[in-house]
N, C-alpha and C positions, 0 to 999 in steps of 0.2 A: 761693364765695370771691371777695373783691374783689381785683382785679388793680390794684395801684398807686393805689388810691383813698385809702388812708390816708396822710397827709402823713408823710414821714420827717424825721428830724432834720436840720435845715439845716446845711450845713457852716459851722462858725463860724471861718472863715478871717480875718475882719476883726478885727484886734487893736486894742485900745484903747491909744492912745499916751499913756503917763503919764510925767511927769517924775520920774525916780528921785531918791532922796536924794543930795545932793552928796557925793562921796567925801571922806573926811577929816573929816567932821563929828563934833563931839564926841558922846560917848555921852549919850543923853537928848535929843538935838536933835529937836524936833517938826516934822515935815514930812509933809504928807498925800501919800501915794503911792496913787493910785487914781483913781476917776472921781467927779465931782460928780453925784450922783443927785438930791438934793433941793436946793431953793432955801434952805430954812432948816433948822436942826436942830430935831428934835422930841424932847421929853423927857416921859416918862410915868413918874410915881413911884407905886409900889404899897407902902403901909406897912400891915402886917397882923400880927396874931397870931391866937390861937384864937377870940377874941371880937370883934375889930373889924377893919375894913378901910377904908383911905382910899386912893382913887385920885385922882390929880391930874395934870393936864397943866400942865407948867411952861412959862410963856412967857418968863420970864427966868431965866438960870442962878442968879441971887442967891436966887430963890425956893426953891431946894433946901436952903438952909442949915438950915432948921428940922427937916430930917429926918436930920441928920448924927449926932446923939447920942441918937436914940430907942432905947428898949429893944426895940421890935418889930423884925421883920424888914422891911428896905426893899429892894425891888427897883426899881432905876433903869433903865429902858429907854431907850436913846439911839439915835435914828435919824438918820443924817447924820454924816459925819466930816470934812467939808471945812473947817468953821470951827474951826481949831485954837485960836484965842484964847479963844473961848467954852468950848471943851472944857478948856483949861487952868485956867480959873476953877473949872469943876465938879470937876476932878480934885484941885486944890489944896484945895478944901473937904473932900474925903473922903480926902485924903492918899494918893493913889495914886502908886506908885513911878514915878519918871521914866522908867525903862527900859520899864515897862509902857505909859506914855503913848506913847512912841515906837513901840512895836509895834502899838498899837491903830490908829493912823492910817495905818500901813504895811500896806495890804491884800494884800501879796504874801507874807505869812508862811505857813509850813507849819504844819499842825496840831501843837499841842504843849501841854503842861501844865507850868508852872514855878512854884516857890515863891519868893516875895519877902517874907521875914519873916512878918508877920502877914496876908499876902494870898497867894492863889493865882490865877495868871493862866492862862486856858484859851483856846485859839484852835481854832475849828472851821470847817469849810466847809459852809455851807448849799447843798444841791444840789436844784434844782427845775426843772421843765419849764415854760417860758414862751414862748408863740408858736412852738411846735414846735422850740425850742432848749433845750438843757440849760444852764442858767445856774448859775454858782458865785458865791457871795457869802461873804465872811469874816464870821464872827461871833465877837466877843471877849467873854469873860466874866471878871469880876474878883470873886473870892469873898473876903469878909472876915467878921469875927465877926458884925456886925450888918447888913451890907448886901451886895447882889449887884448888879453892873452888867452890863448887856448892851449891846454896841455892834454896830451894823449900818449898812451904807451906805444901804439903802433903807428904805422904810416898808412893806415886804411883811409882811402880818399873819400870819406863820407861828407866832407866839407867842400868838395868840388863844385856842387851846384852854386854855392855862395860865391866861389871864385869866378864862376862863369857870369853871375849877375853883376859882379864888380866891373866887368868890362864895358858895361853900358853906362853912359853919362846920364846925369839928371834923374836917376832913379832914387827912390827913398833910401836905399842902402848907401848911396853915394852922397846924398844931401843931408841926411840925418846924422846924428852924432854916434858916439860909442854905445849909447844905450840901445839904439836900433840894431847895431851890429851884434850886441850880446843877445838881443831877442832872436835875431836871425839864426845864430848858432844854436840856441836852445830849440828854436822851432823845428829845425831839420832833424835834431836828435829825437824829438818827440814824434815827428812824422815816421821815423824808422820803427817806432813801437807798433804802429798800425800795420806795417808790412809784415812784421813777425806775427802778430795776432792774427792776421788774415791767413797766414800759412797754418797756424795752429788750428784755426776754424776749419780749414780744409781738411787737415789731418783728422779732426774729430768727425766730420761728415763721412770721410772714407771708412774710418773704423766702424761707425755706426752701420753703413751700408753693408760691410762685410760681415758684421755680427748678425745681420738679418738672414744671411745666406749660410754661413757656417762659423763655427766657433773653433779657434785654435789657441794654443798656448801663447804664441807670439802677440795675440791680441791683448792678453792681460799685461805682457811686458810693455807693450806700446801705451797702454792706458796709464800704468804706473809712471812711465817716463814723462808723458804729458802732464801728469799731476805734479810731478817734481819740478818741471820747467815752469809751470804756471805759478807755483809757490815762489820760485827764485825770481821770476819776473816781477811778481807783485811786490816783493820786498824791495826791489830795485826801483819801483815807481811810486809806491805809496807815500814816502816822506816828502817827495817833490810837491805834492798837493798842498800840504800845510806850508811849506817854505814859500810857494808862490802866493798863498794867501797872505802871509806876513809881508812879503814884498809889495803886494798891492795895498795893503792897509798903511804901511809906514811911509812917511815922507822922506824922500832922499833927493838931494840936489843933483845926483847923478842920473836920475831917471825922470824924464819929463812926463807930465800928465798925458800928452798925446801918445807917448810910447807905452804907457800903462794899459792902454786899450789893447795893444798887441800882446802884452804879457797876459792880460786877462784871457785872450784867445788861447794862448798856450795852456793856461790853467784849465780852461774848458776842455781842451784836448786830453790833458792828463786825467781829468775826472772821467771822460769818456772812455779812456783806455783802462782805467781801473774798473769801471763798470763791465766792460767787456771781459776782463780777466775773471771777475766774480761770476759772470754768466757762464764762461767756459769751464770754471771749476765745477759748477753745478752740472753742466753737461758731461764733464768727465766722470763725475760721481754717477750720473745716470748710466754712462756707458759700463762702468764697473757693475752696477746692479743688473744691467742687461746681460752682461757676460755671465754673472753668477746664475741668473735665471735661466739662460740657455743651457748652461752646464747641468743645472738641476733637471731641466726638461729632458736633456738627453739621457740622463741617468734614469729618469723615470720611464722613458721609453724602453731602455734596456730591461729595467725591472718588470715592466709590463709584459714584454715578450717572454722573459724567463717565467714569469707567473703563469702565463697562458700555456707555455709548454708543460710546466709542472702539473697544471690543472688537467691537461689532456691525459697525461700518463697516470694520474692518480687512479681512475677506475681500472685502467689496464693493469697497473700494478696490483690492485685488489684481486682482480680475476687470477692473475698469474700466481698470486700468493695463496689464494684459496686452493687452486688445483695443484699447488706445489707442496701441500701438506701431506706428511707421511702417515695417513690413516689406511687401515686394512680394508674397510668397507667404504668405498666411494663408487656407487653404481655407474656414474658417467665415465669412469675410467675403462669400463668393459664395453661401452657402446662403440659401434664400428665408426660412426661419423662424429664422435665427440670432439676430437682434435680440429678438424676443419670447422665445426660449428663454433668452437671457442674463438678461432681466428676470425670467422665471419662476425661474430658478436663483437669482438674487440675493434674490428675495422668499422663497423656500423657506428659503434659508440664514438670512436675518434672522429669519423666524418660528421656525425651529428653535432658534436661539440664544436668543431671547426665552422660548420655552417651557422651555428648559434652565435659564435663570437663575431664572425663576419657580419651577420645581420645587425648586431649591436654596435658595429664599427669599432670594435675594440682593437682591431689590427687590420 
């Protein structure tokens, strides 16, 4: 077993200082709340049906106009949220609701699913491990009759598996509508949750194995780091469960009953992820208790050794104290063999006590 060779999750104490939205701003005020990850906004458009597929990287927002009124499904993948003026132009072309625009660029949203007339707005948190840190990124999805938007801050390629599936004709992704595309985007984000949770489970098992062998200060640091990350992940997943429940209960012309079965599967996966998180939190609490118990046991071992040493020297100290008294008449002081006899007595007492302690298995 490797002891501390595997890098733990680094404590993510450094906060990104972002300028919040000005209090009192009118509803629909567009202000980017987050961090600038990319220098330029990247837009990929995927226009497809069962027989054709068009993939285009848009260099200018105006180039997306030709895809507004197509009969095929149009998935617009937007990476980068800092250039609000360019995004406004894109949103106005596709007639995205102003309140949705406001929430897209505010990356401090909680996971939610909301209906805005002929559009459904979905907010999720992408969770992944990067450079030994658990990173969270907001992903917004706008679902309409003929188009699906996905918005993210970075250019992380976590949607590449969906792009690969689009290359094959006659698949459900190509033959179904925008609701199935929205499901596929949500499903891959939820799948990433289990990848991160599996890594956390591995970390917990390794710490538990190491605690059985030896206890070190870095174990406590790792336990607290895991506890903080689990709380952060739970806050990023828990609201999605209730939002999916509402989506499954409500009737919407944008989501077919056949597709609701797939959304129900996503809901089940979210519930499973939350259950795993709760179990891991209990396991981390048990690790903390194990750490404190081991520390207490080590302290007890030290105190036991010190107590045994003190007990051995108590009678020796008593003898030395008796014959160290300044009385004039102590007949033993005049005996020729008194000094070696005292030493022999002290050695015998010490050996006898050590033998007794060993027999009792006290050390």
